[in-house]
C-alpha positions, -999 to +999 in steps of 0.1 A: -583+266-133-550+265-153-547+251-188-530+217-191-522+190-165-511+199-130-474+205-125-470+172-105-481+153-137-467+176-164-431+176-151-426+138-153-443+137-187-419+164-200-389+145-186-401+112-202-407+129-235-372+145-234-356+110-226-375+094-255-364+122-279-328+117-268-331+080-274-345+086-309-317+111-317-291+088-304-304+059-326-306+082-356-270+093-352-258+057-347-277+045-379-264+073-401-228+068-389-230+031-395-247+033-429-226+028-460-225+060-482-241+041-511-271+034-490-275+070-480-270+081-516-298+058-527-325+071-503-357+074-523-377+106-522-403+096-496-378+081-471-353+109-477-378+136-472-391+120-440-356+119-426-350+155-435-383+166-419-372+148-387-337+164-388-352+199-392-379+193-366-351+185-341-330+215-351-345+239-325-337+215-296-301+211-308-296+248-311-273+263-285-290+293-270-269+323-269-247+311-297-268+324-326-262+356-346-270+389-329-296+398-355-321+375-372-306+356-401-319+329-424-301+299-437-317+280-466-307+244-471-313+229-506-308+192-502-306+171-534-322+137-533-315+104-552-346+108-573-333+141-587-356+162-566-346+186-538-360+196-504-357+231-493-357+239-456-349+272-439-336+280-404-344+314-390-318+321-364-312+347-338-292+349-306-315+327-285-338+310-309-340+287-340-372+283-360-378+261-390-396+271-422-401+246-450-395+260-484-379+291-499-377+325-482-371+358-499-334+368-497-318+343-473-286+353-457-269+320-465-278+293-490-262+258-486-266+232-514-257+196-506-267+160-514-288+141-489-260+116-479-235+144-473-260+164-454-270+135-431-233+127-424-226+164-418-254+166-393-242+137-372-206+148-373-192+123-397-183+148-424-164+180-423-180+210-440-147+223-451-139+190-468-173+190-485-167+225-499-132+216-510-145+185-528-174+206-544-201+186-527-213+215-506-220+248-523-221+279-501-236+313-512-241+343-491-227+352-456-195+331-453-190+343-417-224+328-408-215+296-427-183+292-406-201+298-373-231+276-381-216+243-368-209+259-334-246+269-331-258+233-329-247+204-308-247+167-315-249+152-280-216+137-269-234+106-256-244+098-292-207+094-303-196+058-308-179+044-277-194+068-252 
């Protein structure tokens, strides 16, 4: 006997789960886009960390397979929070896969330091990474080529854009 539910039951469950995940993602994008910057800047540690965990948990499903680097590379995000703390999350990327590790890794290929409000707005497509770097709100260390390619490796679903 096979593990798990029969295919006739499993397939509709997976489709329903995927639909609910899309709805949650769409609502997240809508709320971040409509939130005033001051409100995002003021996120307390618990709420901010919960949002970050959710964003990084969703990263593998937003990863565009085949768009990653040819060899395995790590991107460490150091995200400053309103309470003065910081969350560290690492993406391990290769051509077809994205995995998430919480915390610091030895010798990441790229380190990005950014505040939580700017990070959330960057994730939903409301901020431009180049503008953040220019303004000094995003610090980039390591593989600059990877940093420039990173946005193309992930997708914010077009249906989550306002007006679509």
